C-alpha positions in Angstrom: -55.8 -25.8 -2.3 -51.7 -25.0 -2.5 -52.5 -25.6 -6.7 -55.7 -22.9 -6.5 -53.0 -20.0 -4.5 -50.6 -21.2 -7.9 -53.5 -20.7 -10.4 -54.3 -17.3 -8.9 -50.9 -16.1 -8.7 -49.7 -17.7 -12.5 -47.8 -14.7 -14.3 -46.9 -12.1 -11.3 -44.4 -10.9 -10.6 -42.0 -13.1 -8.7 -42.0 -10.8 -5.8 -45.7 -11.0 -5.2 -45.9 -14.4 -6.1 -43.6 -14.8 -3.2 -45.7 -12.6 -0.8 -48.8 -14.3 -2.0 -47.6 -17.8 -1.3 -46.3 -16.5 2.6 -49.9 -15.7 3.5 -51.7 -18.6 1.7 -49.6 -21.7 1.0 -47.3 -21.5 4.0 -49.9 -21.9 6.5 -50.8 -24.6 4.9 -47.7 -26.2 4.5 -46.8 -25.9 8.6 -50.2 -27.0 8.9 -49.0 -30.4 6.1 -45.8 -30.9 8.6 -47.6 -31.0 12.2 -50.2 -33.2 10.7 -47.0 -35.5 8.8 -45.4 -35.0 12.0 -48.0 -36.0 14.7 -49.4 -39.1 12.6 -45.8 -40.8 11.9 -46.2 -41.6 15.8 -49.1 -43.4 15.5 -47.6 -45.5 12.8 -45.7 -48.6 12.8 -42.1 -47.7 11.7 -42.1 -50.7 9.2 -45.8 -49.3 7.7 -45.3 -48.0 4.1 -47.3 -44.9 4.8 -44.8 -44.3 7.7 -41.8 -44.8 4.9 -43.7 -42.2 2.7 -44.1 -39.4 5.5 -40.5 -40.0 6.9 -39.4 -39.1 3.3 -41.3 -36.4 3.2 -40.6 -34.8 6.7 -36.5 -35.6 5.6 -36.6 -33.5 2.1 -39.1 -31.0 3.6 -36.7 -28.2 2.5 -36.5 -29.3 -0.4 -40.1 -29.5 -1.0 -41.5 -26.4 0.3 -38.7 -24.0 -0.9 -41.0 -23.0 -3.7 -43.1 -20.5 -0.2 -40.0 -18.4 -0.3 -38.7 -17.5 -3.7 -41.4 -17.1 -5.7 -39.3 -17.6 -9.5 -39.7 -20.8 -8.3 -42.6 -23.4 -10.2 -44.8 -25.6 -6.9 -43.8 -28.6 -9.5 -41.3 -29.3 -12.4 -44.5 -30.7 -14.3 -43.0 -29.0 -17.4 -39.4 -30.4 -17.8 -41.3 -33.6 -17.1 -43.5 -32.9 -20.2 -40.2 -31.7 -22.0 -38.7 -34.8 -21.8 -41.3 -37.4 -21.6 -41.2 -37.8 -25.4 -37.5 -39.1 -25.6 -39.1 -41.0 -21.7 -41.5 -42.8 -24.5 -38.7 -43.3 -27.3 -36.0 -44.7 -24.4 -36.7 -48.7 -26.4 -36.5 -48.0 -29.7 -32.9 -45.7 -28.8 -31.3 -49.0 -28.0 -31.6 -50.0 -31.8 -29.9 -46.5 -33.3 -27.3 -48.3 -34.3 -23.9 -47.3 -32.5 -23.6 -45.8 -29.5 -22.4 -42.6 -32.0 -25.6 -43.3 -33.4 -27.7 -42.6 -29.7 -25.5 -39.3 -29.4 -26.6 -38.3 -32.6 -30.4 -38.8 -31.9 -30.2 -37.2 -28.2 -28.0 -33.5 -30.1 -31.5 -34.0 -32.6 -33.9 -34.6 -29.8 -32.6 -31.5 -27.5 -32.6 -29.9 -30.8 -36.1 -30.0 -30.9 -37.0 -29.2 -28.0 -34.5 -26.7 -27.2 -36.4 -24.7 -30.0 -40.0 -25.5 -29.2 -38.9 -24.0 -25.6 -37.9 -20.3 -27.5 -41.0 -20.3 -29.9 -38.8 -22.1 -32.8 -40.7 -24.1 -35.4 -37.9 -27.1 -35.0 -38.5 -28.5 -38.7 -38.2 -24.6 -40.0 -34.9 -24.4 -37.2 -33.9 -27.1 -38.3 -34.6 -27.2 -42.2 -32.8 -23.5 -42.3 -29.0 -24.9 -40.2 -28.9 -28.1 -41.6 -28.8 -25.6 -45.3 -26.6 -22.9 -43.7 -24.2 -24.9 -41.6 -21.8 -25.5 -43.8 -20.9 -22.5 -44.9 -21.9 -20.5 -41.8 -18.0 -19.1 -40.0 -17.3 -21.3 -37.3 -16.7 -18.0 -34.5 -19.9 -17.1 -35.4 -21.4 -21.0 -34.9 -23.8 -19.6 -31.5 -25.7 -17.1 -34.1 -27.7 -20.5 -34.9 -28.6 -21.7 -31.2 -32.1 -22.1 -31.5 -32.4 -18.8 -28.8 -30.6 -16.7 -31.4 -31.3 -17.7 -34.8 -33.4 -16.5 -36.9 -33.8 -17.8 -40.3 -31.8 -16.8 -43.1 -32.9 -14.5 -45.6 -35.1 -15.9 -49.0 -32.3 -16.0 -51.9 -33.5 -13.4 -54.7 -35.3 -14.7 -57.8 -34.1 -15.0 -60.8 -36.6 -12.8 -63.7 
């Protein structure tokens, strides 16, 4: 139900999202909180379910914060998806050759994912930046960051 509400309000301004969440999601969240509290009293304190309920109730404010702020998402799935390739390749990074090799790989992965987040083709971005960086003024290096980057003008062909 909560994700259905989120689907209905996707793309709406934050103030409107907050208002709808307050009207529709907040009552569901309060009912869930009441159910968790009531159920916890009927369980053995050592049961796995009781532990899970205590965990949720202890973190209730953080769990439900999104309902009070229209700028927040209901979950962090977008962030999880963006770091998934890093998690999948973690074992491969053991063979980077050295700590500095691992650090370089992390930098490249960060640039690639940041380019994707800014709707920039990572391959075109890296190709252009690597070709330009040696001659680029150090005091203007921020121009080459993915969110500010624009491709270099192609060189005119000699006739």
